[in-house]
C-alpha positions in Angstrom: 6.1 -6.3 -10.5 9.6 -6.5 -11.9 10.6 -3.9 -9.2 9.7 -6.4 -6.6 11.6 -9.5 -7.7 12.1 -11.1 -4.2 8.7 -10.3 -2.8 6.4 -13.3 -2.2 2.8 -13.5 -3.3 3.1 -10.9 -6.2 0.7 -13.0 -8.4 -2.2 -12.4 -6.0 -2.2 -8.6 -6.9 -2.2 -9.5 -10.6 -5.2 -11.8 -10.1 -7.1 -9.1 -8.2 -6.4 -6.5 -10.8 -7.6 -8.8 -13.6 -10.8 -9.9 -11.9 -11.7 -6.4 -10.6 -15.4 -5.5 -11.1 -14.6 -2.3 -12.9 -11.8 -0.3 -14.6 -11.8 2.1 -11.6 -11.3 -0.8 -9.2 -8.5 -2.2 -11.3 -6.8 1.2 -11.4 -7.1 1.4 -7.6 -5.3 -2.0 -7.2 -2.7 -0.8 -9.7 -2.1 2.4 -7.7 -1.7 0.4 -4.5 0.9 -1.8 -6.2 2.8 1.2 -7.5 2.8 2.7 -4.0 4.1 -0.6 -2.6 6.9 -0.4 -5.2 7.6 3.2 -4.1 7.7 2.0 -0.4 10.0 -0.9 -1.2 12.4 1.4 -3.0 12.4 4.4 -0.7 11.2 3.4 2.9 11.9 -0.3 3.7 12.2 -3.5 1.7 9.2 -5.7 1.4 9.3 -9.5 1.7 5.7 -10.4 1.0 2.4 -9.1 -0.4 -0.5 -9.6 1.9 -3.8 -9.6 0.1 -7.1 -9.6 2.0 -10.0 -8.6 -0.3 -10.2 -5.0 -1.0 -6.8 -3.8 0.2 -3.4 -5.1 -0.8 -0.7 -4.6 1.8 2.9 -5.4 2.3 5.0 -7.1 5.0 8.5 -5.6 5.3 11.6 -7.7 6.0 11.5 -6.3 9.6 7.9 -7.6 10.0 5.8 -4.4 9.7 2.5 -4.5 7.9 2.3 -1.6 5.5 -1.1 -0.6 4.1 -1.0 2.4 1.7 -4.3 4.0 0.7 -4.2 6.5 -2.2 -7.0 8.9 -1.3 -7.2 12.7 -1.3 -8.8 12.8 2.2 -9.8 10.0 4.6 -12.3 10.8 7.2 -13.9 8.5 9.7 -17.3 7.1 8.6 -19.2 3.9 9.3 -17.9 2.4 6.1 -14.2 3.3 7.0 -14.9 1.9 10.5 -16.2 -1.4 9.1 -13.2 -1.7 6.8 -10.7 -0.8 9.7 -12.3 -3.5 11.9 -12.2 -6.0 9.1 -8.5 -5.4 8.4 -7.8 -5.4 12.1 -9.3 -9.0 12.4 -7.7 -10.2 9.1 -4.2 -9.0 10.0 -4.4 -10.5 13.6 -3.0 -13.8 12.3 -0.1 -12.1 10.5 3.1 -12.2 12.7 4.0 -8.4 12.6 5.6 -6.2 15.2 4.0 -3.0 13.8 1.1 -2.1 11.6 1.4 1.1 9.6 -1.3 2.9 7.6 0.0 5.3 5.0 -2.4 7.8 3.5 -1.3 9.3 0.3 -3.2 12.5 1.0 -4.7 13.7 4.2 -6.5 12.0 7.1 -8.9 13.5 9.6 -7.9 13.8 13.3 -10.8 11.4 14.2 -9.7 8.8 11.7 -6.1 9.1 12.9 -7.3 8.6 16.5 -9.5 5.6 15.7 -6.8 3.8 13.7 -4.3 4.5 16.4 -6.8 3.0 18.9 -6.8 -0.2 16.7 -3.1 -0.3 16.9 -2.1 1.3 13.7 0.7 3.8 13.3 -0.7 6.4 10.9 1.5 8.2 8.4 0.1 11.0 6.2 2.0 12.0 3.1 1.0 14.6 0.5 3.6 13.3 -1.9 5.7 10.3 -2.5 8.8 12.3 -3.4 11.6 10.9 -1.3 15.2 9.8 -1.5 15.7 6.2 -2.4 16.4 3.7 0.3 19.8 2.8 -1.2 22.0 4.5 -3.7 21.5 1.6 -6.0 18.0 2.7 -6.8 17.8 5.8 -9.1 14.5 7.4 -8.0 13.9 9.2 -11.2 14.6 6.2 -13.4 12.6 4.0 -11.1 9.6 6.3 -11.2 9.8 6.8 -15.0 9.7 3.0 -15.4 6.9 2.6 -13.0 4.8 5.3 -14.6 5.5 4.0 -18.1 4.5 0.5 -17.2 1.4 1.7 -15.3 0.4 3.7 -18.4 1.0 0.8 -20.7 -1.1 -1.5 -18.5 -3.9 0.9 -18.1 -3.8 1.8 -21.8 
């Protein structure tokens, strides 16, 4: 969280991680936070954490909703469809120009099509290796710090 000093609503993520129903769920929330830190440092600065139940998202300074899901493969199923419709409704009240879904892994063609039909831009990444957004952020040092803190928390 120290990597996101100017981001509003950071405390909500901590609350969700603490009250998670299992260690696996807590780790899932932690992974999302770490991915939002990565996004903030390499893609676009965040101004706010948006938390609506089972998924934590970010709002960028240029008003894009960013949802990052750390999965190996996302295919379209009834459960995914329900979640997509739920998040579509929940985010309808957020003033955003664009909604982006980032999958850290792969996404099926059908899931990409369905999310696109709901107004989401879909980005698929197999790795979060990227150049930092600014030269002020040393990617290697930032990643080491993130990984060490995540290990300490999960330990």
